[in-house]
BAFI-163277 format. One record per residue (C-alpha): residue number from 0; residue in one letter; x, y, z. Coordinates in steps of 0.5 Angstrom, whole numbers, plus 500, padded with zeros to 3 digits. Example, Ala and Ser with C-alpha at 12.3 -4.5 7.8 and 13.67 -1.06 7.14 Angstrom:
2
REC num residuo   X   Y   Z
REC   0       A 525 491 516
REC   1       S 527 498 514
END
This chain:
349
REC num residuo   X   Y   Z
REC   0       M 500 500 500
REC   1       S 503 507 498
REC   2       S 504 512 504
REC   3       T 498 516 501
REC   4       A 493 510 501
REC   5       E 496 508 508
REC   6       S 495 515 511
REC   7       L 488 515 508
REC   8       A 486 508 511
REC   9       R 488 511 517
REC  10       T 484 517 517
REC  11       Q 478 513 515
REC  12       G 479 509 521
REC  13       Q 479 515 526
REC  14       G 472 515 530
REC  15       K 471 508 528
REC  16       V 471 501 532
REC  17       L 473 494 529
REC  18       L 469 488 531
REC  19       V 472 482 531
REC  20       G 469 475 531
REC  21       D 462 473 530
REC  22       I 458 479 533
REC  23       R 451 475 533
REC  24       K 454 471 539
REC  25       A 456 478 543
REC  26       F 450 483 541
REC  27       L 443 482 541
REC  28       D 442 487 536
REC  29       A 447 485 531
REC  30       E 443 486 525
REC  31       S 443 493 527
REC  32       V 451 494 526
REC  33       G 450 498 520
REC  34       R 447 504 524
REC  35       Y 454 505 527
REC  36       P 461 507 525
REC  37       C 465 500 525
REC  38       D 468 495 521
REC  39       V 467 488 522
REC  40       K 472 482 521
REC  41       A 470 475 522
REC  42       N 477 472 522
REC  43       L 483 474 526
REC  44       L 488 475 520
REC  45       D 483 480 517
REC  46       A 482 484 523
REC  47       I 490 484 525
REC  48       E 491 487 518
REC  49       A 485 492 518
REC  50       A 488 494 525
REC  51       A 495 495 522
REC  52       T 492 500 517
REC  53       C 487 504 520
REC  54       D 487 508 526
REC  55       Y 481 505 530
REC  56       D 479 508 537
REC  57       A 477 501 540
REC  58       V 477 494 538
REC  59       G 472 489 540
REC  60       V 474 482 540
REC  61       V 468 476 541
REC  62       M 471 471 545
REC  63       N 467 466 544
REC  64       G 470 461 539
REC  65       L 477 464 539
REC  66       L 479 461 546
REC  67       G 484 457 543
REC  68       Q 487 463 539
REC  69       L 486 468 544
REC  70       G 493 469 547
REC  71       P 497 470 540
REC  72       A 491 474 537
REC  73       L 491 479 543
REC  74       R 499 480 542
REC  75       A 498 481 535
REC  76       L 493 486 535
REC  77       R 497 490 541
REC  78       R 503 490 536
REC  79       A 498 492 530
REC  80       T 494 498 533
REC  81       K 494 503 539
REC  82       A 487 502 540
REC  83       S 483 500 546
REC  84       I 482 493 546
REC  85       V 475 491 549
REC  86       L 473 483 550
REC  87       L 466 481 549
REC  88       A 465 475 554
REC  89       Q 460 470 555
REC  90       M 459 469 562
REC  91       V 462 463 562
REC  92       D 469 466 559
REC  93       E 468 472 564
REC  94       P 474 469 569
REC  95       I 478 469 563
REC  96       A 477 476 561
REC  97       R 478 479 568
REC  98       R 485 476 568
REC  99       L 487 478 561
REC 100       V 485 485 563
REC 101       Q 489 485 570
REC 102       S 496 488 570
REC 103       E 502 484 571
REC 104       P 509 487 573
REC 105       G 513 488 567
REC 106       V 508 485 562
REC 107       E 503 489 558
REC 108       K 495 488 559
REC 109       A 493 483 554
REC 110       A 486 487 553
REC 111       D 484 494 557
REC 112       A 477 492 559
REC 113       Y 471 487 558
REC 114       R 464 487 557
REC 115       V 459 481 559
REC 116       C 455 478 553
REC 117       P 450 478 550
REC 118       T 449 486 550
REC 119       T 447 491 546
REC 120       L 451 495 541
REC 121       A 448 502 544
REC 122       G 451 499 551
REC 123       F 458 497 548
REC 124       G 458 504 545
REC 125       S 457 507 552
REC 126       G 464 505 554
REC 127       L 468 507 548
REC 128       P 473 512 548
REC 129       A 471 519 547
REC 130       A 472 520 540
REC 131       S 468 514 538
REC 132       G 463 514 543
REC 133       A 461 521 540
REC 134       A 460 518 533
REC 135       W 457 512 536
REC 136       S 452 516 540
REC 137       Q 449 518 533
REC 138       G 446 511 532
REC 139       D 445 510 540
REC 140       V 438 510 542
REC 141       V 439 510 549
REC 142       P 441 516 553
REC 143       P 448 515 556
REC 144       G 445 516 563
REC 145       V 440 511 562
REC 146       E 445 506 559
REC 147       K 449 508 566
REC 148       R 443 506 570
REC 149       M 442 499 566
REC 150       R 449 497 567
REC 151       Y 448 498 574
REC 152       L 442 494 574
REC 153       E 446 489 570
REC 154       R 451 488 576
REC 155       L 445 488 581
REC 156       A 442 482 577
REC 157       T 448 478 578
REC 158       T 452 480 584
REC 159       D 450 479 592
REC 160       D 450 486 595
REC 161       L 452 484 602
REC 162       T 458 481 600
REC 163       G 460 483 593
REC 164       L 460 475 591
REC 165       K 456 473 585
REC 166       N 449 471 586
REC 167       R 445 465 586
REC 168       R 442 466 579
REC 169       Y 450 468 576
REC 170       I 452 461 579
REC 171       R 447 457 576
REC 172       E 448 460 569
REC 173       F 455 460 570
REC 174       A 455 452 572
REC 175       R 450 451 566
REC 176       Q 455 454 561
REC 177       I 461 451 564
REC 178       I 458 444 564
REC 179       E 456 445 557
REC 180       R 463 446 555
REC 181       A 466 441 559
REC 182       R 462 436 555
REC 183       H 466 437 549
REC 184       N 473 438 552
REC 185       A 473 433 558
REC 186       G 474 439 563
REC 187       R 474 438 570
REC 188       I 468 441 574
REC 189       T 467 441 582
REC 190       L 462 444 586
REC 191       L 463 446 593
REC 192       V 456 448 597
REC 193       F 457 450 604
REC 194       D 454 454 610
REC 195       I 456 457 616
REC 196       D 454 452 622
REC 197       N 449 455 628
REC 198       F 449 462 624
REC 199       K 442 463 626
REC 200       H 445 463 633
REC 201       Y 450 469 632
REC 202       N 444 473 628
REC 203       D 440 472 634
REC 204       V 445 473 640
REC 205       Y 450 478 637
REC 206       G 445 482 632
REC 207       H 444 482 624
REC 208       S 450 487 623
REC 209       T 454 482 626
REC 210       G 451 476 622
REC 211       D 452 481 616
REC 212       E 460 482 618
REC 213       I 461 474 619
REC 214       L 458 473 612
REC 215       R 462 479 609
REC 216       Q 469 476 612
REC 217       A 467 469 610
REC 218       A 466 471 603
REC 219       L 473 475 603
REC 220       L 476 469 606
REC 221       M 474 464 601
REC 222       R 476 469 595
REC 223       R 483 469 598
REC 224       C 483 462 598
REC 225       C 480 460 591
REC 226       R 484 460 585
REC 227       P 483 467 581
REC 228       H 478 463 575
REC 229       D 474 460 580
REC 230       V 467 463 581
REC 231       V 465 464 588
REC 232       G 458 466 590
REC 233       R 453 467 596
REC 234       I 446 463 594
REC 235       G 442 465 600
REC 236       G 442 466 607
REC 237       D 449 464 610
REC 238       E 449 459 604
REC 239       F 455 459 599
REC 240       A 457 456 593
REC 241       V 464 455 589
REC 242       V 465 453 582
REC 243       F 472 450 581
REC 244       W 474 449 573
REC 245       D 480 448 569
REC 246       D 482 455 566
REC 247       P 484 453 559
REC 248       H 489 459 559
REC 249       G 492 457 566
REC 250       G 495 450 565
REC 251       V 492 444 568
REC 252       S 496 439 572
REC 253       E 495 433 568
REC 254       P 493 432 560
REC 255       A 485 431 558
REC 256       S 487 424 556
REC 257       D 489 422 563
REC 258       R 483 426 566
REC 259       R 478 422 562
REC 260       H 480 416 566
REC 261       A 480 419 573
REC 262       E 473 420 574
REC 263       A 472 416 580
REC 264       E 477 421 584
REC 265       H 476 429 586
REC 266       P 481 433 583
REC 267       S 486 435 589
REC 268       E 485 443 588
REC 269       P 478 444 590
REC 270       V 479 439 596
REC 271       F 485 443 598
REC 272       V 482 450 597
REC 273       A 476 447 601
REC 274       R 480 444 607
REC 275       R 484 451 607
REC 276       F 478 455 608
REC 277       Q 475 451 613
REC 278       N 481 451 617
REC 279       E 482 459 616
REC 280       F 475 460 617
REC 281       G 475 456 624
REC 282       H 481 461 626
REC 283       A 478 467 624
REC 284       E 479 473 629
REC 285       L 472 477 629
REC 286       N 472 482 635
REC 287       L 465 483 634
REC 288       L 464 476 637
REC 289       G 468 478 643
REC 290       P 473 474 647
REC 291       E 469 468 648
REC 292       G 467 468 640
REC 293       Q 474 467 637
REC 294       G 476 461 633
REC 295       V 469 458 634
REC 296       L 466 459 627
REC 297       T 465 452 623
REC 298       I 462 450 616
REC 299       S 459 444 613
REC 300       G 458 443 606
REC 301       A 459 438 600
REC 302       L 464 437 594
REC 303       V 460 434 588
REC 304       R 463 433 581
REC 305       F 461 433 574
REC 306       P 459 428 571
REC 307       R 460 423 576
REC 308       D 455 426 581
REC 309       G 451 429 576
REC 310       R 450 431 569
REC 311       T 446 437 570
REC 312       V 446 443 575
REC 313       Q 440 441 578
REC 314       E 443 434 579
REC 315       L 449 437 582
REC 316       F 446 442 587
REC 317       E 441 436 589
REC 318       R 447 432 591
REC 319       A 451 437 594
REC 320       D 445 439 598
REC 321       A 443 432 601
REC 322       A 450 431 603
REC 323       L 450 438 606
REC 324       L 444 436 610
REC 325       D 448 429 612
REC 326       A 454 433 615
REC 327       K 449 437 619
REC 328       R 446 431 622
REC 329       S 453 428 623
REC 330       G 455 433 628
REC 331       K 457 439 623
REC 332       N 464 442 622
REC 333       R 465 437 616
REC 334       I 465 437 608
REC 335       Y 463 431 605
REC 336       L 466 428 598
REC 337       V 460 426 595
REC 338       G 461 419 592
REC 339       E 462 412 594
REC 340       P 464 411 599
REC 341       K 462 418 602
REC 342       S 468 421 606
REC 343       N 470 427 610
REC 344       I 475 431 607
REC 345       A 478 432 614
REC 346       D 480 424 614
REC 347       L 483 424 607
REC 348       P 491 424 608
END
C-alpha cells in the first residue's frame, strides 16, 4: 500500500470501531450493526490486517469460538494497533476475560476491558473512548444516563449486594454453560456447596449486623482461598457455592486423556481449597463475637463432581444439598465428598 493510500485508510478508521468474530454471539441487535460506525471482520487474519492499516479507536473481540487462539490473537492485535481492546465475553468466559484485563508487573495487559454478553450495540458504545463514543451515539437510541443505569441494574441482577460475590442466578447459569462446554472437552468441574454452622444463633445473639459481617468475612476469605478463575457465589442466606473448573489458559495438572480415566476421583485442587478455607475460617478472629467467640466458626458442606455425581446443574445441586444435610445431621463441621463411599475431607491423607 502506498503511503498516500495508507494515510487515507488510517484517516478513515478514526472514530470507528473494529469488531472481530461472530457478532451474533455477542450482540442482541447484531442485525443493526450498519447503523454504527464500525467495521466487522469475521476472522482474525483479516482483523489484524485491518487494525494495522486503520486508526480505530477501539477493537471489540468476540471471545466465543476464539479461546484456543485468543492469546496469540490479542498479542498480534496489540502489535498492530494502539486502539483500546475490549473483550466481548459470554458469562462462562468472564473469569478468563477478567484475568486478561489485569495488569502484571513487566507485562502489557492483553486487553483493556471486557463486557459480558449478550449485550446491545448501544450498550457497547457507551463504554467506548470519547471520539468513537460520540460518533457511535449518533446511532444510539439509549441516552447515556439511561445506559449507565442499565449497566448498574445488570450488575445487581448477577451480584450479591451484601458480599459482592456472584448471586444464585449467576452461579447456576455459569455452571450450566461450563458444563455444556465440558461435555465436549473433557473438562473437570467440581461444585462446592456449604453453609455456616449455627448461623441463626449468631444472628439472634449478636444481631444482624454481626451476622452480615460474618457473611462478608466468609466471602472475602473464600475468594482469597480460591484460584482466580474459580467462581464464588452466595446463593441464599448463609449458603455459598463455588464452581471449580479447568481454565484452558491457566494450565492443567494432567492431560485430558488421563483425566477421562480418573472420573472416580475428585480433583485435588477443590479438596485443597475446601480444606484450607475450612481451617482458616475456623481460626478467623472476629472481634464482633467477643473473646469467647474467637475460633468457633465452622462450616458444613459437600463437594460434587460432573459428570460422575450429576450431569446437569440441577442434579449436582440436589446431590450437594443432600450431602450437606447429612453433614449437619452427623455433627456439623465437616465437608463430604459425594460418591461411593461418601467421605469427610478431614479424613483424607
